[in-house]
C-alpha positions in Angstrom: 30.3 -49.5 10.0 33.0 -46.9 9.5 34.8 -45.5 12.6 34.0 -41.8 13.3 36.9 -39.3 13.0 36.1 -37.1 16.0 38.2 -33.9 15.9 36.7 -32.0 18.8 36.4 -34.6 21.6 34.8 -32.2 24.0 31.8 -31.5 21.8 32.1 -34.7 19.7 32.4 -33.0 16.4 33.6 -35.1 13.5 35.9 -34.0 10.7 33.2 -34.6 8.0 30.9 -32.1 9.7 33.7 -29.6 9.9 34.5 -30.1 6.2 30.8 -29.8 5.3 30.5 -26.4 7.0 33.7 -25.1 5.5 32.4 -26.1 2.0 29.2 -24.1 2.8 31.4 -21.0 3.2 32.2 -20.9 6.9 35.9 -20.3 6.6 36.8 -18.7 9.9 37.5 -20.5 13.2 35.0 -18.2 15.0 32.2 -19.1 12.6 32.8 -22.8 13.1 33.0 -22.2 16.8 29.5 -20.5 16.8 28.0 -23.2 14.7 29.6 -26.4 16.1 30.9 -25.3 19.5 34.4 -26.4 18.6 37.0 -24.9 20.9 34.3 -24.2 23.6 34.7 -27.4 25.7 36.9 -27.9 28.8 40.1 -28.0 26.7 39.3 -24.6 25.1 40.4 -25.8 21.7 43.8 -27.1 22.7 42.7 -30.5 21.3 41.0 -29.4 18.0 42.1 -25.9 17.0 45.2 -26.9 15.1 43.4 -29.6 13.1 40.6 -27.2 12.2 43.0 -24.5 11.2 44.8 -27.0 8.9 41.4 -27.9 7.3 40.6 -24.2 6.8 44.1 -23.6 5.3 43.7 -26.6 2.9 40.2 -25.5 1.9 40.9 -21.8 1.4 44.5 -22.0 0.2 45.4 -19.5 3.0 48.6 -20.2 5.0 47.9 -21.3 8.5 49.8 -18.3 10.0 47.4 -16.0 8.2 44.2 -17.6 9.6 42.8 -16.1 12.8 43.0 -18.4 15.8 39.6 -17.2 16.9 38.6 -15.5 20.1 40.0 -17.1 23.2 38.1 -16.2 26.3 39.3 -16.8 29.9 39.7 -19.0 31.6 42.0 -20.5 29.0 42.6 -23.4 31.3 39.9 -24.8 33.6 40.4 -23.9 37.2 38.8 -25.1 40.4 36.1 -22.8 41.8 37.6 -23.4 45.2 40.6 -21.2 44.3 38.2 -18.2 44.2 36.7 -19.0 47.5 39.9 -19.5 49.5 40.4 -17.3 52.6 43.5 -15.3 53.2 
């Protein structure tokens, strides 16, 4: 049995699935994010975004610096809820 190539560890998305959807015409990070939840886990895409952008670049022939990074919504880094509840 072949070992899976998981790209988004937070959502357990494999490279083959990402490539399949890119081939179907989903060529923007935000589109893949909505379909597969990549970049929406606890790491907020810090683990998978660069790899996915490289795949998009390779598939579309667009330089990486011209591909949108997608929408990044706060909190960019996970924070403890207790920080909001601290008293002065």
